[in-house]
Each structure stands twice: as C-alpha cells, then as structure tokens.
PDB file of N, H, CA, C and O in Angstrom:
ATOM      1  N   LYS A   1       0.825  -1.194   0.000  1.00  0.00           N
ATOM      2  CA  LYS A   1       0.000   0.000   0.000  1.00  0.00           C
ATOM      3  C   LYS A   1       0.868   1.257   0.000  1.00  0.00           C
ATOM      4  O   LYS A   1       0.481   2.295   0.536  1.00  0.00           O
ATOM      5  N   SER A   2       2.026   1.146  -0.599  1.00  0.00           N
ATOM      6  H   SER A   2       2.341   0.302  -1.034  1.00  0.00           H
ATOM      7  CA  SER A   2       2.942   2.272  -0.720  1.00  0.00           C
ATOM      8  C   SER A   2       2.445   3.238  -1.787  1.00  0.00           C
ATOM      9  O   SER A   2       1.682   2.864  -2.677  1.00  0.00           O
ATOM     10  N   GLU A   3       2.879   4.459  -1.685  1.00  0.00           N
ATOM     11  H   GLU A   3       3.499   4.764  -0.962  1.00  0.00           H
ATOM     12  CA  GLU A   3       2.530   5.444  -2.710  1.00  0.00           C
ATOM     13  C   GLU A   3       3.224   5.133  -4.036  1.00  0.00           C
ATOM     14  O   GLU A   3       2.854   5.676  -5.077  1.00  0.00           O
ATOM     15  N   HIS A   4       4.221   4.268  -3.995  1.00  0.00           N
ATOM     16  H   HIS A   4       4.521   3.827  -3.149  1.00  0.00           H
ATOM     17  CA  HIS A   4       4.971   3.899  -5.190  1.00  0.00           C
ATOM     18  C   HIS A   4       4.510   2.578  -5.808  1.00  0.00           C
ATOM     19  O   HIS A   4       5.121   2.103  -6.765  1.00  0.00           O
ATOM     20  N   THR A   5       3.457   1.988  -5.282  1.00  0.00           N
ATOM     21  H   THR A   5       2.961   2.374  -4.505  1.00  0.00           H
ATOM     22  CA  THR A   5       3.029   0.665  -5.757  1.00  0.00           C
ATOM     23  C   THR A   5       2.712   0.654  -7.247  1.00  0.00           C
ATOM     24  O   THR A   5       3.210  -0.203  -7.976  1.00  0.00           O
ATOM     25  N   ALA A   6       1.905   1.580  -7.702  1.00  0.00           N
ATOM     26  H   ALA A   6       1.501   2.277  -7.109  1.00  0.00           H
ATOM     27  CA  ALA A   6       1.516   1.593  -9.122  1.00  0.00           C
ATOM     28  C   ALA A   6       2.732   1.781 -10.019  1.00  0.00           C
ATOM     29  O   ALA A   6       2.870   1.101 -11.036  1.00  0.00           O
ATOM     30  N   GLU A   7       3.605   2.697  -9.646  1.00  0.00           N
ATOM     31  H   GLU A   7       3.492   3.249  -8.820  1.00  0.00           H
ATOM     32  CA  GLU A   7       4.806   2.951 -10.441  1.00  0.00           C
ATOM     33  C   GLU A   7       5.732   1.733 -10.460  1.00  0.00           C
ATOM     34  O   GLU A   7       6.284   1.391 -11.506  1.00  0.00           O
ATOM     35  N   SER A   8       5.901   1.090  -9.331  1.00  0.00           N
ATOM     36  H   SER A   8       5.453   1.368  -8.482  1.00  0.00           H
ATOM     37  CA  SER A   8       6.795  -0.070  -9.280  1.00  0.00           C
ATOM     38  C   SER A   8       6.214  -1.256 -10.049  1.00  0.00           C
ATOM     39  O   SER A   8       6.962  -1.989 -10.695  1.00  0.00           O
ATOM     40  N   VAL A   9       4.922  -1.454  -9.995  1.00  0.00           N
ATOM     41  H   VAL A   9       4.314  -0.858  -9.470  1.00  0.00           H
ATOM     42  CA  VAL A   9       4.294  -2.541 -10.768  1.00  0.00           C
ATOM     43  C   VAL A   9       4.455  -2.277 -12.262  1.00  0.00           C
ATOM     44  O   VAL A   9       4.718  -3.207 -13.025  1.00  0.00           O
ATOM     45  N   LEU A  10       4.304  -1.037 -12.686  1.00  0.00           N
ATOM     46  H   LEU A  10       4.090  -0.282 -12.067  1.00  0.00           H
ATOM     47  CA  LEU A  10       4.471  -0.690 -14.093  1.00  0.00           C
ATOM     48  C   LEU A  10       5.908  -0.941 -14.550  1.00  0.00           C
ATOM     49  O   LEU A  10       6.126  -1.524 -15.613  1.00  0.00           O
ATOM     50  N   LYS A  11       6.871  -0.514 -13.771  1.00  0.00           N
ATOM     51  H   LYS A  11       6.694  -0.040 -12.908  1.00  0.00           H
ATOM     52  CA  LYS A  11       8.277  -0.720 -14.137  1.00  0.00           C
ATOM     53  C   LYS A  11       8.636  -2.208 -14.131  1.00  0.00           C
ATOM     54  O   LYS A  11       9.353  -2.682 -15.013  1.00  0.00           O
ATOM     55  N   LEU A  12       8.142  -2.928 -13.151  1.00  0.00           N
ATOM     56  H   LEU A  12       7.560  -2.543 -12.435  1.00  0.00           H
ATOM     57  CA  LEU A  12       8.409  -4.365 -13.089  1.00  0.00           C
ATOM     58  C   LEU A  12       7.792  -5.083 -14.287  1.00  0.00           C
ATOM     59  O   LEU A  12       8.406  -5.995 -14.842  1.00  0.00           O
ATOM     60  N   SER A  13       6.598  -4.687 -14.687  1.00  0.00           N
ATOM     61  H   SER A  13       6.100  -3.946 -14.236  1.00  0.00           H
ATOM     62  CA  SER A  13       5.970  -5.322 -15.851  1.00  0.00           C
ATOM     63  C   SER A  13       6.744  -5.013 -17.126  1.00  0.00           C
ATOM     64  O   SER A  13       6.839  -5.865 -18.009  1.00  0.00           O
ATOM     65  N   LYS A  14       7.303  -3.797 -17.237  1.00  0.00           N
ATOM     66  H   LYS A  14       7.226  -3.105 -16.519  1.00  0.00           H
ATOM     67  CA  LYS A  14       8.135  -3.465 -18.393  1.00  0.00           C
ATOM     68  C   LYS A  14       9.391  -4.329 -18.423  1.00  0.00           C
ATOM     69  O   LYS A  14       9.799  -4.801 -19.484  1.00  0.00           O
ATOM     70  N   LEU A  15      10.001  -4.534 -17.261  1.00  0.00           N
ATOM     71  H   LEU A  15       9.669  -4.151 -16.399  1.00  0.00           H
ATOM     72  CA  LEU A  15      11.194  -5.381 -17.181  1.00  0.00           C
ATOM     73  C   LEU A  15      10.875  -6.817 -17.581  1.00  0.00           C
ATOM     74  O   LEU A  15      11.617  -7.441 -18.339  1.00  0.00           O
ATOM     75  N   MET A  16       9.778  -7.324 -17.069  1.00  0.00           N
ATOM     76  H   MET A  16       9.176  -6.817 -16.453  1.00  0.00           H
ATOM     77  CA  MET A  16       9.391  -8.704 -17.379  1.00  0.00           C
ATOM     78  C   MET A  16       9.061  -8.859 -18.862  1.00  0.00           C
ATOM     79  O   MET A  16       9.453  -9.843 -19.490  1.00  0.00           O
ATOM     80  N   ARG A  17       8.345  -7.892 -19.416  1.00  0.00           N
ATOM     81  H   ARG A  17       8.026  -7.093 -18.906  1.00  0.00           H
ATOM     82  CA  ARG A  17       8.003  -7.939 -20.842  1.00  0.00           C
ATOM     83  C   ARG A  17       9.281  -7.933 -21.683  1.00  0.00           C
ATOM     84  O   ARG A  17       9.394  -8.677 -22.658  1.00  0.00           O
ATOM     85  N   PHE A  18      10.227  -7.102 -21.305  1.00  0.00           N
ATOM     86  H   PHE A  18      10.135  -6.498 -20.514  1.00  0.00           H
ATOM     87  CA  PHE A  18      11.491  -7.046 -22.025  1.00  0.00           C
ATOM     88  C   PHE A  18      12.191  -8.400 -21.979  1.00  0.00           C
ATOM     89  O   PHE A  18      12.647  -8.902 -23.006  1.00  0.00           O
ATOM     90  N   MET A  19      12.275  -8.984 -20.800  1.00  0.00           N
ATOM     91  H   MET A  19      11.905  -8.576 -19.966  1.00  0.00           H
ATOM     92  CA  MET A  19      12.985 -10.250 -20.655  1.00  0.00           C
ATOM     93  C   MET A  19      12.284 -11.396 -21.384  1.00  0.00           C
ATOM     94  O   MET A  19      12.939 -12.317 -21.872  1.00  0.00           O
ATOM     95  N   LEU A  20      10.973 -11.341 -21.456  1.00  0.00           N
ATOM     96  H   LEU A  20      10.440 -10.593 -21.060  1.00  0.00           H
ATOM     97  CA  LEU A  20      10.235 -12.399 -22.145  1.00  0.00           C
ATOM     98  C   LEU A  20      10.280 -12.276 -23.660  1.00  0.00           C
ATOM     99  O   LEU A  20      10.385 -13.281 -24.363  1.00  0.00           O
ATOM    100  N   TYR A  21      10.203 -11.051 -24.166  1.00  0.00           N
ATOM    101  H   TYR A  21      10.118 -10.235 -23.595  1.00  0.00           H
ATOM    102  CA  TYR A  21      10.040 -10.871 -25.603  1.00  0.00           C
ATOM    103  C   TYR A  21      11.268 -10.307 -26.309  1.00  0.00           C
ATOM    104  O   TYR A  21      11.607 -10.758 -27.403  1.00  0.00           O
ATOM    105  N   GLU A  22      11.927  -9.350 -25.717  1.00  0.00           N
ATOM    106  H   GLU A  22      11.652  -8.983 -24.828  1.00  0.00           H
ATOM    107  CA  GLU A  22      13.055  -8.707 -26.383  1.00  0.00           C
ATOM    108  C   GLU A  22      14.353  -9.480 -26.211  1.00  0.00           C
ATOM    109  O   GLU A  22      15.213  -9.446 -27.091  1.00  0.00           O
ATOM    110  N   ALA A  23      14.505 -10.167 -25.105  1.00  0.00           N
ATOM    111  H   ALA A  23      13.807 -10.194 -24.390  1.00  0.00           H
ATOM    112  CA  ALA A  23      15.762 -10.864 -24.813  1.00  0.00           C
ATOM    113  C   ALA A  23      16.023 -12.022 -25.776  1.00  0.00           C
ATOM    114  O   ALA A  23      17.151 -12.509 -25.855  1.00  0.00           O
ATOM    115  N   ASN A  24      15.017 -12.467 -26.499  1.00  0.00           N
ATOM    116  H   ASN A  24      14.100 -12.072 -26.436  1.00  0.00           H
ATOM    117  CA  ASN A  24      15.186 -13.573 -27.443  1.00  0.00           C
ATOM    118  C   ASN A  24      15.728 -13.125 -28.797  1.00  0.00           C
ATOM    119  O   ASN A  24      16.111 -13.950 -29.626  1.00  0.00           O
ATOM    120  N   ARG A  25      15.756 -11.833 -29.011  1.00  0.00           N
ATOM    121  H   ARG A  25      15.445 -11.162 -28.337  1.00  0.00           H
ATOM    122  CA  ARG A  25      16.240 -11.314 -30.290  1.00  0.00           C
ATOM    123  C   ARG A  25      17.766 -11.318 -30.333  1.00  0.00           C
ATOM    124  O   ARG A  25      18.420 -11.306 -29.290  1.00  0.00           O
ATOM    125  N   LYS A  26      18.321 -11.335 -31.519  1.00  0.00           N
ATOM    126  H   LYS A  26      17.790 -11.345 -32.366  1.00  0.00           H
ATOM    127  CA  LYS A  26      19.785 -11.305 -31.679  1.00  0.00           C
ATOM    128  C   LYS A  26      20.351  -9.945 -31.305  1.00  0.00           C
ATOM    129  O   LYS A  26      21.448  -9.850 -30.754  1.00  0.00           O
ATOM    130  N   SER A  27      19.603  -8.899 -31.606  1.00  0.00           N
ATOM    131  H   SER A  27      18.712  -8.976 -32.054  1.00  0.00           H
ATOM    132  CA  SER A  27      20.096  -7.542 -31.417  1.00  0.00           C
ATOM    133  C   SER A  27      18.932  -6.618 -31.085  1.00  0.00           C
ATOM    134  O   SER A  27      17.821  -6.791 -31.586  1.00  0.00           O
ATOM    135  N   ILE A  28      19.204  -5.636 -30.233  1.00  0.00           N
ATOM    136  H   ILE A  28      20.106  -5.496 -29.826  1.00  0.00           H
ATOM    137  CA  ILE A  28      18.209  -4.620 -29.884  1.00  0.00           C
ATOM    138  C   ILE A  28      18.893  -3.257 -29.906  1.00  0.00           C
ATOM    139  O   ILE A  28      20.118  -3.192 -29.805  1.00  0.00           O
ATOM    140  N   PRO A  29      18.142  -2.174 -30.034  1.00  0.00           N
ATOM    141  CA  PRO A  29      18.766  -0.854 -29.978  1.00  0.00           C
ATOM    142  C   PRO A  29      19.363  -0.593 -28.583  1.00  0.00           C
ATOM    143  O   PRO A  29      18.777  -0.960 -27.565  1.00  0.00           O
ATOM    144  N   LEU A  30      20.512   0.032 -28.565  1.00  0.00           N
ATOM    145  H   LEU A  30      20.987   0.330 -29.393  1.00  0.00           H
ATOM    146  CA  LEU A  30      21.178   0.372 -27.315  1.00  0.00           C
ATOM    147  C   LEU A  30      20.255   1.167 -26.399  1.00  0.00           C
ATOM    148  O   LEU A  30      20.272   0.970 -25.184  1.00  0.00           O
ATOM    149  N   GLY A  31      19.459   2.054 -26.961  1.00  0.00           N
ATOM    150  H   GLY A  31      19.446   2.214 -27.948  1.00  0.00           H
ATOM    151  CA  GLY A  31      18.529   2.862 -26.169  1.00  0.00           C
ATOM    152  C   GLY A  31      17.545   2.012 -25.379  1.00  0.00           C
ATOM    153  O   GLY A  31      17.190   2.364 -24.254  1.00  0.00           O
ATOM    154  N   ASP A  32      17.098   0.893 -25.957  1.00  0.00           N
ATOM    155  H   ASP A  32      17.386   0.607 -26.871  1.00  0.00           H
ATOM    156  CA  ASP A  32      16.176  -0.003 -25.257  1.00  0.00           C
ATOM    157  C   ASP A  32      16.862  -0.652 -24.056  1.00  0.00           C
ATOM    158  O   ASP A  32      16.260  -0.797 -22.993  1.00  0.00           O
ATOM    159  N   GLU A  33      18.110  -1.037 -24.233  1.00  0.00           N
ATOM    160  H   GLU A  33      18.599  -0.920 -25.097  1.00  0.00           H
ATOM    161  CA  GLU A  33      18.871  -1.645 -23.131  1.00  0.00           C
ATOM    162  C   GLU A  33      19.095  -0.624 -22.006  1.00  0.00           C
ATOM    163  O   GLU A  33      19.011  -0.964 -20.826  1.00  0.00           O
ATOM    164  N   LEU A  34      19.379   0.615 -22.381  1.00  0.00           N
ATOM    165  H   LEU A  34      19.447   0.891 -23.339  1.00  0.00           H
ATOM    166  CA  LEU A  34      19.593   1.648 -21.374  1.00  0.00           C
ATOM    167  C   LEU A  34      18.303   1.978 -20.622  1.00  0.00           C
ATOM    168  O   LEU A  34      18.338   2.260 -19.424  1.00  0.00           O
ATOM    169  N   THR A  35      17.182   1.944 -21.308  1.00  0.00           N
ATOM    170  H   THR A  35      17.153   1.715 -22.281  1.00  0.00           H
ATOM    171  CA  THR A  35      15.892   2.146 -20.646  1.00  0.00           C
ATOM    172  C   THR A  35      15.641   1.044 -19.634  1.00  0.00           C
ATOM    173  O   THR A  35      15.151   1.307 -18.536  1.00  0.00           O
ATOM    174  N   LEU A  36      15.970  -0.178 -19.992  1.00  0.00           N
ATOM    175  H   LEU A  36      16.368  -0.391 -20.884  1.00  0.00           H
ATOM    176  CA  LEU A  36      15.839  -1.305 -19.070  1.00  0.00           C
ATOM    177  C   LEU A  36      16.677  -1.071 -17.816  1.00  0.00           C
ATOM    178  O   LEU A  36      16.202  -1.280 -16.700  1.00  0.00           O
ATOM    179  N   ILE A  37      17.901  -0.647 -17.999  1.00  0.00           N
ATOM    180  H   ILE A  37      18.286  -0.478 -18.906  1.00  0.00           H
ATOM    181  CA  ILE A  37      18.793  -0.405 -16.865  1.00  0.00           C
ATOM    182  C   ILE A  37      18.247   0.706 -15.973  1.00  0.00           C
ATOM    183  O   ILE A  37      18.259   0.580 -14.749  1.00  0.00           O
ATOM    184  N   LYS A  38      17.772   1.788 -16.575  1.00  0.00           N
ATOM    185  H   LYS A  38      17.763   1.891 -17.570  1.00  0.00           H
ATOM    186  CA  LYS A  38      17.226   2.897 -15.787  1.00  0.00           C
ATOM    187  C   LYS A  38      15.982   2.472 -15.010  1.00  0.00           C
ATOM    188  O   LYS A  38      15.804   2.876 -13.861  1.00  0.00           O
ATOM    189  N   ASP A  39      15.122   1.662 -15.626  1.00  0.00           N
ATOM    190  H   ASP A  39      15.267   1.334 -16.560  1.00  0.00           H
ATOM    191  CA  ASP A  39      13.933   1.166 -14.924  1.00  0.00           C
ATOM    192  C   ASP A  39      14.334   0.265 -13.758  1.00  0.00           C
ATOM    193  O   ASP A  39      13.731   0.320 -12.686  1.00  0.00           O
ATOM    194  N   TYR A  40      15.346  -0.555 -13.973  1.00  0.00           N
ATOM    195  H   TYR A  40      15.836  -0.600 -14.844  1.00  0.00           H
ATOM    196  CA  TYR A  40      15.828  -1.429 -12.901  1.00  0.00           C
ATOM    197  C   TYR A  40      16.406  -0.600 -11.751  1.00  0.00           C
ATOM    198  O   TYR A  40      16.148  -0.893 -10.584  1.00  0.00           O
ATOM    199  N   ILE A  41      17.175   0.416 -12.074  1.00  0.00           N
ATOM    200  H   ILE A  41      17.385   0.653 -13.023  1.00  0.00           H
ATOM    201  CA  ILE A  41      17.733   1.301 -11.041  1.00  0.00           C
ATOM    202  C   ILE A  41      16.610   1.983 -10.271  1.00  0.00           C
ATOM    203  O   ILE A  41      16.668   2.081  -9.045  1.00  0.00           O
ATOM    204  N   ASP A  42      15.590   2.456 -10.981  1.00  0.00           N
ATOM    205  H   ASP A  42      15.543   2.377 -11.977  1.00  0.00           H
ATOM    206  CA  ASP A  42      14.449   3.096 -10.313  1.00  0.00           C
ATOM    207  C   ASP A  42      13.752   2.146  -9.341  1.00  0.00           C
ATOM    208  O   ASP A  42      13.375   2.537  -8.237  1.00  0.00           O
ATOM    209  N   LEU A  43      13.589   0.897  -9.767  1.00  0.00           N
ATOM    210  H   LEU A  43      13.896   0.580 -10.664  1.00  0.00           H
ATOM    211  CA  LEU A  43      12.972  -0.099  -8.872  1.00  0.00           C
ATOM    212  C   LEU A  43      13.811  -0.313  -7.612  1.00  0.00           C
ATOM    213  O   LEU A  43      13.274  -0.385  -6.506  1.00  0.00           O
ATOM    214  N   GLU A  44      15.106  -0.414  -7.785  1.00  0.00           N
ATOM    215  H   GLU A  44      15.541  -0.356  -8.683  1.00  0.00           H
ATOM    216  CA  GLU A  44      15.982  -0.613  -6.630  1.00  0.00           C
ATOM    217  C   GLU A  44      15.979   0.606  -5.712  1.00  0.00           C
ATOM    218  O   GLU A  44      16.055   0.456  -4.493  1.00  0.00           O
ATOM    219  N   LYS A  45      15.894   1.792  -6.270  1.00  0.00           N
ATOM    220  H   LYS A  45      15.833   1.913  -7.261  1.00  0.00           H
ATOM    221  CA  LYS A  45      15.806   3.009  -5.450  1.00  0.00           C
ATOM    222  C   LYS A  45      14.524   3.001  -4.621  1.00  0.00           C
ATOM    223  O   LYS A  45      14.535   3.377  -3.449  1.00  0.00           O
ATOM    224  N   MET A  46      13.421   2.569  -5.235  1.00  0.00           N
ATOM    225  H   MET A  46      13.413   2.263  -6.187  1.00  0.00           H
ATOM    226  CA  MET A  46      12.158   2.478  -4.489  1.00  0.00           C
ATOM    227  C   MET A  46      12.261   1.436  -3.389  1.00  0.00           C
ATOM    228  O   MET A  46      11.730   1.615  -2.293  1.00  0.00           O
ATOM    229  N   ARG A  47      12.936   0.367  -3.690  1.00  0.00           N
ATOM    230  H   ARG A  47      13.367   0.221  -4.581  1.00  0.00           H
ATOM    231  CA  ARG A  47      13.066  -0.739  -2.733  1.00  0.00           C
ATOM    232  C   ARG A  47      13.926  -0.362  -1.529  1.00  0.00           C
ATOM    233  O   ARG A  47      13.576  -0.674  -0.391  1.00  0.00           O
ATOM    234  N   TYR A  48      15.038   0.303  -1.777  1.00  0.00           N
ATOM    235  H   TYR A  48      15.323   0.558  -2.701  1.00  0.00           H
ATOM    236  CA  TYR A  48      15.986   0.598  -0.704  1.00  0.00           C
ATOM    237  C   TYR A  48      15.906   2.020  -0.173  1.00  0.00           C
ATOM    238  O   TYR A  48      16.598   2.351   0.790  1.00  0.00           O
ATOM    239  N   THR A  49      15.098   2.850  -0.763  1.00  0.00           N
ATOM    240  H   THR A  49      14.536   2.580  -1.546  1.00  0.00           H
ATOM    241  CA  THR A  49      14.899   4.253  -0.372  1.00  0.00           C
ATOM    242  C   THR A  49      16.235   4.950  -0.119  1.00  0.00           C
ATOM    243  O   THR A  49      17.089   4.989  -1.006  1.00  0.00           O
ATOM    244  N   ASP A  50      16.420   5.491   1.064  1.00  0.00           N
ATOM    245  H   ASP A  50      15.727   5.458   1.784  1.00  0.00           H
ATOM    246  CA  ASP A  50      17.623   6.276   1.345  1.00  0.00           C
ATOM    247  C   ASP A  50      18.831   5.424   1.726  1.00  0.00           C
ATOM    248  O   ASP A  50      19.904   5.967   1.991  1.00  0.00           O
ATOM    249  N   ARG A  51      18.679   4.109   1.758  1.00  0.00           N
ATOM    250  H   ARG A  51      17.808   3.668   1.542  1.00  0.00           H
ATOM    251  CA  ARG A  51      19.803   3.230   2.093  1.00  0.00           C
ATOM    252  C   ARG A  51      20.672   2.924   0.880  1.00  0.00           C
ATOM    253  O   ARG A  51      21.680   2.227   0.998  1.00  0.00           O
ATOM    254  N   LEU A  52      20.291   3.436  -0.280  1.00  0.00           N
ATOM    255  H   LEU A  52      19.473   4.002  -0.376  1.00  0.00           H
ATOM    256  CA  LEU A  52      20.999   3.121  -1.511  1.00  0.00           C
ATOM    257  C   LEU A  52      21.346   4.404  -2.249  1.00  0.00           C
ATOM    258  O   LEU A  52      20.494   5.269  -2.452  1.00  0.00           O
ATOM    259  N   THR A  53      22.597   4.513  -2.644  1.00  0.00           N
ATOM    260  H   THR A  53      23.289   3.810  -2.479  1.00  0.00           H
ATOM    261  CA  THR A  53      23.031   5.638  -3.464  1.00  0.00           C
ATOM    262  C   THR A  53      23.563   5.077  -4.778  1.00  0.00           C
ATOM    263  O   THR A  53      24.463   4.237  -4.796  1.00  0.00           O
ATOM    264  N   ILE A  54      22.997   5.549  -5.854  1.00  0.00           N
ATOM    265  H   ILE A  54      22.266   6.231  -5.840  1.00  0.00           H
ATOM    266  CA  ILE A  54      23.404   5.089  -7.182  1.00  0.00           C
ATOM    267  C   ILE A  54      23.776   6.300  -8.015  1.00  0.00           C
ATOM    268  O   ILE A  54      23.061   7.303  -8.044  1.00  0.00           O
ATOM    269  N   THR A  55      24.897   6.187  -8.685  1.00  0.00           N
ATOM    270  H   THR A  55      25.477   5.373  -8.661  1.00  0.00           H
ATOM    271  CA  THR A  55      25.311   7.208  -9.631  1.00  0.00           C
ATOM    272  C   THR A  55      25.328   6.568 -11.008  1.00  0.00           C
ATOM    273  O   THR A  55      25.988   5.551 -11.220  1.00  0.00           O
ATOM    274  N   TYR A  56      24.608   7.161 -11.934  1.00  0.00           N
ATOM    275  H   TYR A  56      24.072   7.987 -11.762  1.00  0.00           H
ATOM    276  CA  TYR A  56      24.490   6.613 -13.283  1.00  0.00           C
ATOM    277  C   TYR A  56      24.792   7.715 -14.287  1.00  0.00           C
ATOM    278  O   TYR A  56      24.185   8.785 -14.240  1.00  0.00           O
ATOM    279  N   HIS A  57      25.713   7.460 -15.179  1.00  0.00           N
ATOM    280  H   HIS A  57      26.205   6.590 -15.217  1.00  0.00           H
ATOM    281  CA  HIS A  57      26.045   8.401 -16.254  1.00  0.00           C
ATOM    282  C   HIS A  57      26.029   7.627 -17.567  1.00  0.00           C
ATOM    283  O   HIS A  57      26.415   6.460 -17.627  1.00  0.00           O
ATOM    284  N   GLU A  58      25.583   8.294 -18.595  1.00  0.00           N
ATOM    285  H   GLU A  58      25.270   9.243 -18.547  1.00  0.00           H
ATOM    286  CA  GLU A  58      25.663   7.681 -19.920  1.00  0.00           C
ATOM    287  C   GLU A  58      26.092   8.732 -20.931  1.00  0.00           C
ATOM    288  O   GLU A  58      25.727   9.904 -20.838  1.00  0.00           O
ATOM    289  N   SER A  59      26.856   8.291 -21.870  1.00  0.00           N
ATOM    290  H   SER A  59      27.153   7.339 -21.946  1.00  0.00           H
ATOM    291  CA  SER A  59      27.294   9.134 -22.973  1.00  0.00           C
ATOM    292  C   SER A  59      27.203   8.271 -24.228  1.00  0.00           C
ATOM    293  O   SER A  59      28.041   7.400 -24.460  1.00  0.00           O
ATOM    294  N   VAL A  60      26.192   8.522 -25.017  1.00  0.00           N
ATOM    295  H   VAL A  60      25.512   9.230 -24.828  1.00  0.00           H
ATOM    296  CA  VAL A  60      25.901   7.661 -26.166  1.00  0.00           C
ATOM    297  C   VAL A  60      25.805   8.510 -27.425  1.00  0.00           C
ATOM    298  O   VAL A  60      25.152   9.554 -27.440  1.00  0.00           O
ATOM    299  N   ASP A  61      26.457   8.051 -28.469  1.00  0.00           N
ATOM    300  H   ASP A  61      26.987   7.203 -28.457  1.00  0.00           H
ATOM    301  CA  ASP A  61      26.384   8.747 -29.756  1.00  0.00           C
ATOM    302  C   ASP A  61      25.196   8.267 -30.590  1.00  0.00           C
ATOM    303  O   ASP A  61      24.578   9.056 -31.304  1.00  0.00           O
ATOM    304  N   ASP A  62      24.878   6.979 -30.499  1.00  0.00           N
ATOM    305  H   ASP A  62      25.380   6.338 -29.918  1.00  0.00           H
ATOM    306  CA  ASP A  62      23.837   6.406 -31.351  1.00  0.00           C
ATOM    307  C   ASP A  62      22.972   5.435 -30.546  1.00  0.00           C
ATOM    308  O   ASP A  62      23.368   4.293 -30.312  1.00  0.00           O
ATOM    309  N   TYR A  63      21.804   5.889 -30.130  1.00  0.00           N
ATOM    310  H   TYR A  63      21.483   6.816 -30.321  1.00  0.00           H
ATOM    311  CA  TYR A  63      20.897   5.052 -29.343  1.00  0.00           C
ATOM    312  C   TYR A  63      20.291   3.913 -30.177  1.00  0.00           C
ATOM    313  O   TYR A  63      19.715   2.975 -29.625  1.00  0.00           O
ATOM    314  N   GLN A  64      20.421   4.001 -31.483  1.00  0.00           N
ATOM    315  H   GLN A  64      20.889   4.763 -31.931  1.00  0.00           H
ATOM    316  CA  GLN A  64      19.883   2.955 -32.359  1.00  0.00           C
ATOM    317  C   GLN A  64      20.901   1.861 -32.664  1.00  0.00           C
ATOM    318  O   GLN A  64      20.572   0.870 -33.316  1.00  0.00           O
ATOM    319  N   GLN A  65      22.123   2.034 -32.199  1.00  0.00           N
ATOM    320  H   GLN A  65      22.391   2.839 -31.670  1.00  0.00           H
ATOM    321  CA  GLN A  65      23.163   1.018 -32.412  1.00  0.00           C
ATOM    322  C   GLN A  65      22.697  -0.314 -31.837  1.00  0.00           C
ATOM    323  O   GLN A  65      22.237  -0.362 -30.696  1.00  0.00           O
ATOM    324  N   GLY A  66      22.805  -1.369 -32.589  1.00  0.00           N
ATOM    325  H   GLY A  66      23.179  -1.329 -33.515  1.00  0.00           H
ATOM    326  CA  GLY A  66      22.367  -2.686 -32.132  1.00  0.00           C
ATOM    327  C   GLY A  66      23.373  -3.334 -31.189  1.00  0.00           C
ATOM    328  O   GLY A  66      24.582  -3.289 -31.419  1.00  0.00           O
ATOM    329  N   ILE A  67      22.852  -3.935 -30.127  1.00  0.00           N
ATOM    330  H   ILE A  67      21.871  -3.972 -29.940  1.00  0.00           H
ATOM    331  CA  ILE A  67      23.684  -4.713 -29.193  1.00  0.00           C
ATOM    332  C   ILE A  67      22.908  -5.968 -28.789  1.00  0.00           C
ATOM    333  O   ILE A  67      21.697  -6.053 -28.994  1.00  0.00           O
ATOM    334  N   ALA A  68      23.602  -6.915 -28.229  1.00  0.00           N
ATOM    335  H   ALA A  68      24.586  -6.845 -28.063  1.00  0.00           H
ATOM    336  CA  ALA A  68      22.931  -8.134 -27.730  1.00  0.00           C
ATOM    337  C   ALA A  68      22.080  -7.771 -26.513  1.00  0.00           C
ATOM    338  O   ALA A  68      22.536  -7.022 -25.650  1.00  0.00           O
ATOM    339  N   PRO A  69      20.853  -8.288 -26.430  1.00  0.00           N
ATOM    340  CA  PRO A  69      19.992  -7.972 -25.290  1.00  0.00           C
ATOM    341  C   PRO A  69      20.590  -8.443 -23.969  1.00  0.00           C
ATOM    342  O   PRO A  69      21.217  -9.500 -23.897  1.00  0.00           O
ATOM    343  N   LEU A  70      20.389  -7.657 -22.948  1.00  0.00           N
ATOM    344  H   LEU A  70      19.879  -6.799 -23.007  1.00  0.00           H
ATOM    345  CA  LEU A  70      20.791  -7.937 -21.563  1.00  0.00           C
ATOM    346  C   LEU A  70      22.304  -7.972 -21.351  1.00  0.00           C
ATOM    347  O   LEU A  70      22.768  -8.391 -20.290  1.00  0.00           O
ATOM    348  N   ILE A  71      23.070  -7.542 -22.336  1.00  0.00           N
ATOM    349  H   ILE A  71      22.694  -7.202 -23.197  1.00  0.00           H
ATOM    350  CA  ILE A  71      24.526  -7.607 -22.198  1.00  0.00           C
ATOM    351  C   ILE A  71      25.043  -6.600 -21.173  1.00  0.00           C
ATOM    352  O   ILE A  71      26.047  -6.862 -20.512  1.00  0.00           O
ATOM    353  N   LEU A  72      24.388  -5.473 -21.030  1.00  0.00           N
ATOM    354  H   LEU A  72      23.572  -5.260 -21.567  1.00  0.00           H
ATOM    355  CA  LEU A  72      24.861  -4.448 -20.103  1.00  0.00           C
ATOM    356  C   LEU A  72      24.380  -4.686 -18.665  1.00  0.00           C
ATOM    357  O   LEU A  72      24.952  -4.137 -17.723  1.00  0.00           O
ATOM    358  N   ILE A  73      23.374  -5.471 -18.500  1.00  0.00           N
ATOM    359  H   ILE A  73      22.909  -5.918 -19.265  1.00  0.00           H
ATOM    360  CA  ILE A  73      22.814  -5.662 -17.155  1.00  0.00           C
ATOM    361  C   ILE A  73      23.393  -6.892 -16.473  1.00  0.00           C
ATOM    362  O   ILE A  73      23.150  -7.100 -15.284  1.00  0.00           O
ATOM    363  N   HIS A  74      24.144  -7.703 -17.183  1.00  0.00           N
ATOM    364  H   HIS A  74      24.341  -7.535 -18.149  1.00  0.00           H
ATOM    365  CA  HIS A  74      24.735  -8.895 -16.569  1.00  0.00           C
ATOM    366  C   HIS A  74      25.928  -8.574 -15.774  1.00  0.00           C
ATOM    367  O   HIS A  74      26.541  -9.469 -15.193  1.00  0.00           O
TER     368      HIS A  74
END
C-alpha cells in the first residue's frame, strides 16, 4: 500500500516484458537496453529508499546502435 506501488508494478511489468520478448532477439537498440537499466535502477531506489546511493552516467552517440539484449545488465 505504498505510494509507489503503481509505479513499481508498471516498471516491473516493463522489465518482465522485455525479458520475455526482447531478450530472445539477436540484437536490440542500445537505447532499449539503457531504458531497461534505468527502470531497474528506479525499482531498486524504491526498494531501498535512502539506504541506496546510485550514480548513473551515460554518454551515447547512437541510441539505435544494435547490441545483444541484456549484455549491459549482466
């Protein structure tokens, strides 16, 4: 009954959908992988609140560049 319940369920469903459907592909856009990582970080921030400090930086020239799915999150 947290104020973040709806948001966390939405992010978790996006993660699960990605892992079920996108992870089977040979290649996905880098931007999709980065969105997955950001959603995962957001979920962990909600879970650990002020007990967790995360610093995330990205510098990308081409978000459409193809990469293997889940390669950055392993």
